[in-house]
N, C-alpha and C positions, 0 to 999 in steps of 0.2 A: 767810700762813700759816707760823707756824712749829711745827718739827714738837718734842714733847717730849723729851726724852732721858732715856732710861731707865737706872738702874742696875742694870745684871742680877749676881746673884752665880754663879758656877759652880759645881761643888764644887768644883775647885782651887783655888778663891779661901779658899770655906768650911775647906778644909782647913787654907791658909795661916794665915788667923784664929787658927782655932782649937790647932795646932800653935806657934803664939807664944804666946798665953795661958797655954798649959799648960806648954807644955815638952817635950812628947812630939816624934816623932819627923813630916813630913810623911806619908811613904807609910802607919805606923801609923793615922795619924789619918785618911787617906785609906780605909783599908781598912773601920775602924771603918763613916764616914761610909758605904760603899757598904753595909757589912751591915746598917746600919739601915735604908736605902732599901730594900733588898732583905726585911726583916724586912715592914715597911710595903706594902711589893706584896703578898708574902702572906698578909701578917693581912685586907686588904680585899679582896680575892678568897674569901676564907672566908667572910665574914659581915659587911665594914665593921670599923670600927678609931675609938675613942673616946679621945684620948689628950689625959685630963682638964687642965685649964685649960692648954690648946692648941689643937685641931683636932679636927674628925669627917670623916673619911672615907667614902666609900659609893659602889656601884655602882648605876650606874642607868640600867636597861635601856632603850632609846629608841627608840619605833617606827617603820617605814616611814613616808614624807610625802614629798609634794609642794612642789617650792618654783623659783624663779621667779628668772634673772637681772635684775638689777632695769636692766641697762642695754640687751640686746637683749629681753629677757623671754620668753627663752625659756625651758618648763617642761621641768623634770629631776628624774627621779626619786631622791631618798635612799634608800639603805639603812638598816636595821635597824642600830641599834649601840650597843656598851656605851660611859658616861661615870663618867666619875670625879667628884664632889659632894665638894666641900671647903667645911665648915663652919667657922670661926674661934669660938672659942669667948668667951663675954661677959666675960672675968677679959681674954684675952690684947689685945681689941679695945679693953675701958677704958683698958688700957695704951698702946695703940699712939697712942690718941686723946689724951691726955694728954701726947704727947713733945715 
């Protein structure tokens, strides 16, 4: 069984690509990306965020539940927590499928 190699992007990689394409400095683009992520985090915490033709971010409250370790069958309590929901827009999803 072979592992599928993933191509993960880091913020640093994204800022290099954008700075090369637009001609701005790498540090300036890195600040813009950090500011964008901060706005997304803040807006999502308030009441969710819908970016038209891109995606929707929402916070989901998950209840306390019981889980099991499949190897040794031990029962564990999984605490209540918040989780982030990310739903891609239909338009972006269709563009990705047609690549």
